[in-house]
C-alpha positions in Angstrom: 1.8 2.4 11.2 0.6 -1.0 12.0 -2.7 -0.5 11.3 -1.7 -0.7 7.4 -1.5 -4.2 8.3 -4.9 -4.6 9.7 -6.7 -2.2 7.2 -4.9 -4.4 4.5 -6.2 -7.7 6.3 -10.0 -6.3 6.8 -10.2 -4.5 3.3 -11.5 -7.0 0.7 -10.6 -4.7 -2.2 -6.9 -5.4 -0.6 -7.6 -9.1 -1.3 -8.8 -8.4 -4.6 -5.9 -6.3 -6.3 -3.2 -8.6 -4.5 -2.4 -10.2 -7.4 -1.5 -7.1 -9.3 0.4 -6.1 -6.5 2.1 -8.8 -6.5 2.7 -8.4 -10.6 3.8 -5.2 -9.6 6.3 -5.7 -7.5 8.3 -8.2 -10.0 8.4 -5.2 -12.2 9.8 -2.6 -9.7 12.3 -5.2 -8.2 11.2 -4.9 -4.7 13.7 -7.8 -3.1 14.1 -10.0 0.1 16.4 -8.6 2.6 16.8 -11.7 4.0 18.5 -13.5 1.4 15.9 -16.2 1.4 14.5 -17.9 4.6 13.5 -21.5 4.6 10.7 -22.6 2.3 8.8 -24.4 5.1 5.4 -24.5 5.2 3.4 -22.1 6.9 -0.6 -23.0 5.7 -1.7 -25.1 3.1 -5.0 -23.8 1.7 -6.9 -26.2 -0.4 -4.2 -27.9 -2.1 -1.8 -25.0 -2.2 0.6 -24.3 0.0 2.0 -20.8 1.4 5.8 -21.0 2.4 7.9 -19.2 4.2 9.9 -17.6 1.4 6.6 -16.5 0.1 4.8 -15.2 3.1 8.2 -13.2 3.8 8.4 -11.5 0.4 4.7 -10.0 1.3 5.8 -8.9 4.5 8.8 -7.4 3.4 6.8 -5.5 0.6 4.1 -4.7 3.1 6.8 -2.9 5.3 8.8 -1.4 2.4 5.1 0.5 1.8 5.0 1.3 5.6 8.4 2.2 5.5 7.6 5.1 2.4 5.0 7.2 5.1 7.4 6.7 8.1 10.9 5.7 7.6 11.5 4.9 11.1 9.0 2.0 11.5 11.0 -1.3 12.4 10.6 -4.8 11.6 10.5 -5.5 15.3 7.3 -3.0 16.1 5.6 -4.8 12.7 6.3 -8.5 14.8 5.2 -7.0 17.9 1.9 -5.9 16.4 1.4 -9.2 14.9 2.2 -8.0 11.4 3.7 -11.3 10.2 0.3 -13.1 11.3 -1.7 -10.7 9.6 0.2 -10.8 6.4 -0.5 -14.6 6.3 -3.9 -14.0 6.9 -4.4 -12.1 3.8 -2.3 -14.6 1.7 -4.6 -17.5 2.8 -7.6 -15.6 2.0 -6.3 -14.2 -1.6 -5.0 -18.3 -2.3 -8.3 -19.4 -0.7 -10.4 -17.0 -3.2 -7.8 -18.2 -6.1 -8.8 -21.9 -5.1 -12.6 -21.3 -5.0 -12.7 -20.2 -8.4 -10.7 -22.9 -10.2 -13.4 -25.3 -8.6 -16.2 -23.3 -9.9 -14.4 -23.1 -13.6 -14.3 -19.5 -13.5 -12.0 -18.1 -16.1 -11.3 -14.6 -17.2 -10.8 -13.5 -21.1 -7.8 -12.8 -22.9 -9.8 -9.0 -23.3 -10.4 -8.6 -19.5 -6.3 -9.6 -18.9 -5.1 -7.4 -21.6 -7.2 -4.1 -19.9 -5.5 -5.2 -16.7 -2.1 -5.1 -18.1 -2.7 -2.1 -20.0 -3.6 0.0 -16.5 0.0 -0.8 -15.1 1.7 2.3 -15.0 5.0 0.8 -15.1 3.8 -0.2 -19.1 2.5 3.0 -20.1 4.5 5.3 -22.3 5.1 9.0 -21.8 1.7 10.0 -23.3 0.2 8.0 -20.3 -1.2 5.1 -22.8 -0.1 1.9 -23.1 2.8 1.2 -24.4 3.9 -2.3 -26.5 7.3 -1.7 -26.4 7.8 -0.8 -23.1 5.7 -3.6 -22.1 8.2 -5.6 -24.1 11.3 -4.0 -22.8 10.0 -4.8 -19.1 9.8 -8.2 -19.6 13.0 -8.8 -21.3 14.9 -6.4 -18.7 13.3 -8.4 -16.0 13.4 -11.9 -17.5 9.6 -12.4 -16.7 8.1 -14.7 -19.1 4.6 -13.3 -20.5 2.8 -16.4 -19.9 3.4 -16.1 -16.4 2.8 -12.4 -16.5 -0.9 -12.9 -17.8 -1.2 -16.2 -15.3 -1.0 -13.8 -12.4 -3.2 -10.9 -14.0 -5.6 -14.2 -15.0 -5.8 -15.5 -11.6 -6.6 -12.0 -10.1 -9.6 -11.6 -12.5 -10.9 -14.8 -11.1 -10.8 -12.8 -7.6 -12.6 -10.0 -8.5 -15.3 -12.1 -10.7 -15.9 -14.1 -7.1 -16.3 -10.8 -4.8 -18.3 -9.4 -7.6 -20.8 -11.5 -6.7 -21.7 -9.7 -3.6 -20.4 -6.5 -4.5 -24.1 -5.3 -6.3 -26.2 -4.9 -3.2 -29.8 -3.6 -3.4 -30.0 0.2 -2.6 -30.4 0.9 1.1 -34.0 1.7 1.8 -35.2 5.0 2.4 -36.4 4.4 5.5 -32.9 3.3 6.8 -31.3 6.3 5.3 -33.4 9.3 6.1 -32.7 9.5 10.0 -29.1 9.5 9.0 -29.7 12.4 6.5 -31.7 14.2 8.4 -29.2 14.7 11.2 -26.8 15.8 8.6 -28.8 18.2 7.2 -29.8 20.1 10.8 -28.2 23.6 10.7 -27.1 25.2 13.5 -26.1 28.7 14.6 -23.4 29.9 16.9 -21.8 32.9 18.7 -18.7 32.9 18.6 -16.2 34.9 20.8 -12.4 34.9 21.6 -10.2 35.9 24.4 -6.4 36.3 22.6 -3.8 35.1 24.9 -1.7 38.0 23.8 -4.2 40.1 25.7 -2.1 39.6 28.5 1.3 39.9 27.1 1.8 42.8 29.8 2.1 40.4 32.9 4.8 40.7 35.0 7.7 38.8 34.3 8.5 35.5 36.5 11.0 35.7 39.2 13.9 33.6 39.3 12.8 31.1 41.5 9.6 30.9 39.8 11.5 30.2 36.6 13.4 27.7 38.5 10.2 25.5 40.0 8.3 26.1 36.4 11.9 23.7 35.0 11.4 21.0 37.8 7.9 20.7 36.9 8.2 20.3 33.6 11.5 18.9 33.3 10.2 16.3 30.7 9.3 18.9 28.4 13.1 20.2 28.5 14.8 16.7 27.7 16.6 15.5 24.9 15.0 12.2 24.0 17.2 9.1 23.8 19.8 9.7 21.0 22.2 7.1 18.7 25.5 7.9 18.1 26.4 5.4 14.7 28.8 5.4 11.6 27.2 4.2 8.3 28.6 3.7 4.7 26.3 3.7 1.9 26.3 1.4 -1.3 24.5 3.3 -3.9 23.6 0.6 -6.8 22.9 3.6 -9.3 26.8 4.4 -8.8 28.0 0.8 -9.3 25.3 0.6 -13.2 27.0 3.8 -14.0 30.3 2.6 -13.7 29.5 -1.1 -15.4 30.1 -1.8 -19.1 28.7 -4.5 -21.6 30.9 -6.0 -24.4 29.0 -6.8 -27.6 30.1 -10.6 -27.4 27.9 -10.6 -24.2 25.3 -9.0 -25.8 25.5 -11.8 -28.8 25.5 -14.1 -26.1 22.8 -13.1 -24.2 20.2 -12.7 -27.0 21.2 -16.0 -28.6 20.2 -17.7 -24.7 16.7 -15.6 -24.8 16.2 -16.7 -28.4 12.5 -17.0 -27.5 11.8 -13.5 -26.4 13.0 -12.5 -29.8 11.6 -14.9 -32.2 8.7 -15.0 -34.6 5.1 -15.7 -33.2 2.2 -16.5 -34.3 -1.7 -15.4 -32.8 -5.0 -16.4 -34.1 -8.1 -14.9 -33.8 -10.0 -18.1 -32.7 -13.5 -19.0 -32.1 -14.9 -21.9 -29.7 -17.3 -24.7 -29.2 -17.2 -27.4 -26.4 -19.6 -30.2 -27.0 -20.3 -32.3 -23.8 -20.5 -35.7 -25.7 -17.8 -36.9 -28.8 -20.7 -37.9 -31.4 -22.2 -34.2 -30.8 -19.2 -33.0 -31.8 -18.4 -34.7 -34.5 -21.7 -33.8 -35.9 -20.8 -30.4 -35.2 -17.8 -30.5 -37.2 -19.4 -32.2 -39.7 -21.9 -30.0 -40.8 -19.3 -27.2 -40.6 -17.0 -28.9 -43.5 -19.5 -29.3 -45.0 -20.4 -25.8 -45.5 -23.1 -25.0 -42.5 -22.1 -21.7 -40.6 -20.2 -22.1 -37.4 -22.2 -19.6 -35.7 -25.3 -20.6 -37.1 -24.7 -24.6 -36.1 -23.3 -23.4 -32.8 -26.4 -21.5 -32.1 -28.8 -24.8 -33.4 -27.1 -27.2 -30.9 -25.7 -25.6 -28.1 -27.5 -22.4 -28.4 -24.3 -20.2 -28.0 -24.0 -16.9 -29.0 -21.1 -15.3 -31.3 -19.8 -13.7 -28.1 -20.0 -16.8 -26.6 -17.8 -18.4 -29.4 -15.3 -15.7 -29.4 -11.6 -16.2 -28.0 -10.5 -13.3 -29.6 -6.2 -12.7 -30.7 -4.6 -15.5 -28.6 -1.2 -17.2 -28.5 -0.9 -20.5 -28.7 0.1 -20.9 -25.1 -2.8 -18.9 -23.9 -5.0 -21.3 -25.6 -3.0 -24.4 -23.8 -3.6 -22.2 -20.8 -7.5 -22.3 -21.2 -7.8 -25.5 -22.8 -5.0 -28.2 -23.2 -2.0 -28.5 -25.3 -3.4 -30.8 -27.7 -6.5 -28.2 -28.4 -3.6 -25.6 -29.0 -1.9 -27.6 -31.5 -4.7 -28.5 -33.5 -5.9 -25.2 -33.5 -2.5 -23.9 -34.5 -1.6 -26.3 -37.2 -5.3 -26.0 -38.9 -6.0 -24.0 -42.0 -7.8 -20.6 -41.8 -11.3 -20.9 -41.6 -11.1 -24.9 -41.3 -12.8 -26.3 -38.0 -10.7 -28.5 -36.0 -11.4 -32.1 -35.0 -13.0 -32.7 -31.8 -10.4 -32.6 -29.1 -10.8 -33.9 -25.6 -10.5 -31.8 -22.8 -11.1 -30.7 -19.3 -14.3 -29.4 -20.3 -15.6 -31.6 -22.9 -14.6 -31.9 -26.6 -13.2 -28.6 -28.2 -13.6 -27.4 -31.6 -12.0 -24.4 -32.7 -11.8 -22.7 -36.2 -9.2 -19.5 -37.0 -10.4 -16.5 -38.4 -7.3 -14.5 -38.7 -3.8 -15.1 -38.6 -1.3 -13.0 -37.1 2.2 -13.4 -37.3 4.4 -10.9 -35.4 7.7 -10.7 -36.9 11.1 -11.6 -35.0 13.1 -8.7 -33.3 16.7 -8.7 -34.7 19.5 -8.4 -32.7 20.4 -4.9 -33.5 17.0 -4.0 -32.8 16.8 -5.2 -29.2 20.8 -4.3 -28.7 19.8 -1.0 -26.5 17.6 -3.3 -24.4 19.8 -6.1 -23.5 22.3 -4.0 -23.2 20.3 -2.2 -20.2 19.4 -5.3 -18.6 22.8 -6.7 -18.7 24.1 -3.8 -16.8 21.3 -4.3 -14.3 22.1 -7.9 -14.2 26.3 -7.2 -13.3 25.1 -4.0 -11.0 22.9 -6.5 -8.9 25.8 -9.0 -8.7 28.4 -6.3 -7.6 25.8 -4.9 -5.0 25.0 -8.4 -3.8 28.8 -9.1 -3.9 29.7 -5.8 -1.9 27.2 -6.3 0.8 28.4 -10.1 0.9 31.6 -9.4 1.2 30.7 -7.0 3.6 28.6 -9.4 6.1 31.6 -11.5 6.0 33.9 -9.1 7.4 31.7 -8.3 10.1 31.0 -12.1 10.8 35.0 -12.1 11.1 35.3 -9.6 13.4 36.3 -6.9 11.4 34.7 -3.1 12.3 32.9 -0.9 10.2 35.6 1.0 9.7 38.1 -1.4 8.5 35.5 -2.9 6.1 34.2 0.1 4.5 38.1 0.7 3.7 38.5 -2.8 2.3 35.3 -2.1 -0.5 36.9 1.4 -1.0 33.3 3.3 0.7 32.7 6.4 2.6 32.6 6.3 6.2 30.1 8.9 8.0 29.1 9.8 11.6 26.9 12.3 11.9 26.3 14.0 15.4 24.0 12.0 17.9 20.7 11.8 16.4 17.1 11.1 18.0 14.7 8.5 16.3 13.3 11.5 13.9 17.0 12.2 13.0 17.6 15.3 14.7 20.3 16.7 17.1 20.4 19.6 19.2 24.5 20.0 18.2 23.0 21.3 15.1 19.1 22.1 15.2 19.2 22.9 11.2 20.9 19.6 10.3 18.8 17.1 8.5 19.6 13.5 7.2 19.0 13.0 3.7 15.1 11.4 2.8 16.8 8.4 1.2 18.7 7.9 4.3 15.9 8.1 6.7 15.4 4.6 6.9 19.0 4.1 8.6 17.5 5.7 11.8 15.3 2.2 12.4 18.2 0.4 12.3 20.3 2.6 14.3 17.7 2.2 17.2 16.8 -1.5 16.3 20.1 -2.7 17.3 22.4 -1.9 21.1 25.9 -0.6 20.8 27.7 -4.4 21.8 26.1 -5.7 18.3 28.2 -6.4 15.4 27.8 -3.9 12.3 24.9 -5.0 9.5 23.9 -4.3 6.1 20.3 -2.8 5.7 18.3 -2.3 2.4 17.2 1.3 2.7 15.8 1.4 -1.2 15.7 -1.1 -4.1 18.7 1.1 -5.4 20.6 1.7 -2.1 22.3 -0.3 0.7 23.9 0.8 3.6 26.5 -0.8 6.2 25.5 0.2 9.5 27.2 0.1 13.4 25.7 1.7 16.1 28.6 2.9 18.5 26.6 4.6 21.5 23.8 4.9 23.0 22.9 8.4 24.7 20.5 8.0 27.3 17.4 10.7 27.6 18.7 13.9 29.7 17.3 17.2 30.4 19.5 20.1 29.2 20.9 22.8 32.0 18.6 25.1 33.0 21.2 27.6 32.6 21.7 26.8 28.8 17.7 27.4 27.9 16.7 29.8 30.9 15.6 32.5 28.4 13.3 29.4 26.2 11.8 28.5 29.9 11.0 32.0 31.2 9.2 32.3 27.5 7.3 29.3 28.1 6.3 30.3 31.7 5.0 33.7 30.2 2.9 32.1 27.5 1.4 29.6 30.0 0.6 32.4 32.6 -1.1 34.2 29.5 -2.8 31.2 28.4 -4.4 30.8 32.3 -5.5 34.3 32.6 -7.2 34.4 29.1 -8.7 31.2 30.1 -10.2 32.2 33.6 -11.0 35.7 31.6 -13.5 33.6 29.4 -14.7 31.6 32.2 -16.1 34.9 33.5 -17.6 35.8 30.6 -19.5 32.5 30.5 -20.7 32.8 33.9 -21.8 37.0 33.2 -23.8 35.3 29.7 -25.4 32.4 31.7 -26.4 35.0 34.7 -28.5 37.6 31.8 -25.9 39.8 29.9 -25.0 38.8 26.3 -21.8 37.5 24.7 -21.4 40.8 22.7 -21.5 43.1 25.6 -19.2 41.2 27.8 -16.5 41.2 24.6 -17.1 44.7 24.0 -16.9 45.6 27.8 -13.3 43.9 27.8 -12.6 45.5 24.5 -12.0 42.1 22.8 -12.8 41.3 19.1 -16.5 41.0 18.3 -18.6 38.3 18.6 -18.7 36.5 15.0 -21.9 34.5 13.6 -21.2 30.8 12.2 -23.9 29.0 10.7 -23.5 25.7 8.9 -25.3 22.4 8.4 -23.8 19.4 9.6 -22.6 17.8 6.2 -20.6 21.2 5.8 -19.2 20.9 9.0 -18.3 17.4 8.4 -16.3 18.7 5.2 -14.2 21.2 6.9 -13.9 19.4 10.2 -10.2 19.1 10.0 -9.8 22.9 9.7 -11.9 24.0 12.4 -11.2 24.5 16.0 -12.7 21.9 18.3 -14.8 25.1 20.1 -17.0 25.0 16.7 -17.6 21.3 16.7 -19.0 21.5 20.6 -21.2 24.1 19.5 -23.0 21.5 17.4 -23.3 19.1 20.5 -24.3 21.2 23.2 -28.0 22.2 23.2 -29.9 25.4 22.2 -29.0 28.3 24.3 -26.1 26.6 26.1 -22.6 28.5 26.3 -19.2 27.3 26.8 -15.4 28.5 27.4 -12.8 25.7 25.2 -9.5 26.8 25.9 -7.6 26.8 22.6 -3.4 27.1 23.1 -2.7 25.9 19.9 -4.6 28.6 18.3 -3.8 31.6 20.3 -6.8 31.9 21.9 -9.9 31.1 24.3 -13.2 30.3 22.2 -16.5 31.2 23.8 -19.4 29.1 22.0 -22.8 30.0 22.3 -25.6 27.9 20.6 -28.1 30.3 19.6 -30.4 28.9 16.6 -31.1 25.0 15.6 -33.2 24.1 12.5 -34.0 20.4 11.5 -32.8 19.0 8.4 -35.4 18.6 5.5 -34.9 16.3 2.9 -36.8 18.6 0.3 -33.9 20.8 1.0 -32.1 18.5 -0.7 -33.1 15.5 -2.1 -30.0 14.4 -3.9 -28.2 14.2 -0.2 -30.6 11.4 0.9 -29.7 9.2 -2.7 -25.7 9.8 -1.6 -26.4 8.6 2.1 -28.0 5.4 0.6 -25.2 4.9 -2.1 -22.5 5.2 1.1 -24.5 3.2 3.2 -24.7 0.1 0.3 -20.8 0.6 -0.3 -20.2 0.3 3.3 -22.4 -3.0 3.3 -20.7 -4.2 0.3 -17.7 -4.3 2.1 -18.6 -5.6 5.0 -20.5 -8.4 2.8 -17.3 -9.1 0.6 -15.2 -9.6 4.0 -17.6 -12.2 4.9 -18.0 -14.0 1.6 -14.1 -14.3 2.0 -13.8 -15.9 5.0 -16.8 -17.9 4.2 -14.8 -19.0 0.9 -11.9 -19.6 2.7 -13.4 -22.0 5.2 -15.2 -23.8 2.6 -11.7 -24.5 0.9 -10.1 -25.4 4.2 -6.9 -23.9 5.9 -4.0 -25.9 7.7 -2.2 -23.4 9.6 1.7 -24.6 11.1 2.1 -22.3 13.9 5.9 -23.8 14.2 6.6 -22.6 11.1 5.5 -19.4 11.4 7.5 -18.8 14.7 10.6 -20.0 12.9 10.1 -17.3 10.7 9.3 -14.5 13.2 12.5 -15.6 15.2 14.4 -15.3 12.3 13.8 -12.1 11.8 14.0 -11.2 15.1 17.2 -13.1 15.2 17.0 -15.1 17.6 17.5 -18.7 18.0 14.4 -21.2 18.4 15.3 -23.9 21.2 13.6 -27.3 20.4 11.5 -28.6 23.5 
């Protein structure tokens, strides 16, 4: 699972979408189980600091993603594999790309940001299309200022603009791609025979002393892995939320406190010109106010096209972000069609003109009552959840047992049979821990029996109080309890040995001058099968094919080998009978496909190198002591100061 960290670190695409990932996690509410680590700076990238809090949040999100695939993956495993440092490297690269984009003055249009927001699944309605109502509801419920959200998306677009500079490579030359394409177009014909192990099902039953010897020789196979006895009490946020109510007075007070979210607003469709000196700017304004067309004067004085001028339909705060507050004030104070006076900005002298004014009406209390009620219920549920977890942790700190804390908080205490790391128990083979509770096992096996109970977050909706009570060491199952199973396994092993030996006899006979078909017939085995494929066809189905088939595409023509396949119940015999070299003219489109794949691979490598170069150019200062302190906090140890 730790490869997730490494893949994220190596992949420029992951770097490019990190901004959107951050937004997505805000929306879904994934939190930080540490309760807020110290805000020490772990690295400085250009002028921006990366704090322990920011790194911890990103590390926790990465762990959350990994645990969706492997619920038993522990924080300790991630730290042992340098997962925290890998996450920091990824954050550094992300910040460096943004810093460099800002230095170059790269921007992003409102249309691009709108398109990115529309792609977020959380903002889509039942039809799968972007829903303005859903968008507004989520922002209100999560208390996310729209300006902050849009700023995150703008930063992400900047990063992708930078990476796009090296994404579009020239096609890989045919001379480079052709050898690989020819190799993939090679066609081979194989003769395949099989010796089913079931052929030897009538072998004599093993004697008792043979069964005992087999048991001792394979004692590890008959050993129950380490198990843990534990107790837990679940705290379900959904159940808490169902029990929460809000009053009309609370809804009204919240509406008043967040009046800006529901007040009427104004958007304007603007065009903009930026002059490099004030005299030129004033000349432009004078001519437009005298009656000359805005676009015509812009084309004459600044060689700008209509597309260069268009800012789209924007809010006042968005104008302030791309220009400054003074420009925004001037634009939203001007009459429709009247250019503003030149406004000094960091880019020069900005002149804006309004083409359309759109007023967004305010939303009365009755319209948003249900939204506010849902948000308040969510807040209360979060507060009650935090209170329960806090009280539990205080109780554990005061020396109370899990049973005592569960009784005090009126929670149900569960004690399943001792479980292995994958949630199994020999006491009840049919038992399975609920999927939502599977992450408990990571905590159970992370803590020893002499440590205090802990509160852990299993998902955004579920916490659990967990206590590891006993560690049961690995132990072999007594032979008398599984004698029938051991005997059956020994019989299977002997059938496999006999089948493999017969397959080798057949190979030797064919090498001596016989044929595979004749040898199979002589032993009353299944007839030979013909298998003809190109390498490219083989690659598409590699996961479904026996290993012996793959061997037939490695060995030279005329060679024959036996391949034991216990997992498929037979020993395979594979003979390579014909090899036809590939020809480009047989599949000309395949060469184009290979060239495209090679170009994509080169592009990814170049993007990574480009990102590293930008990071070095922007400048990075790391603070190893702060990183070590954060890691120690995760491990629950105290660092000693030399």
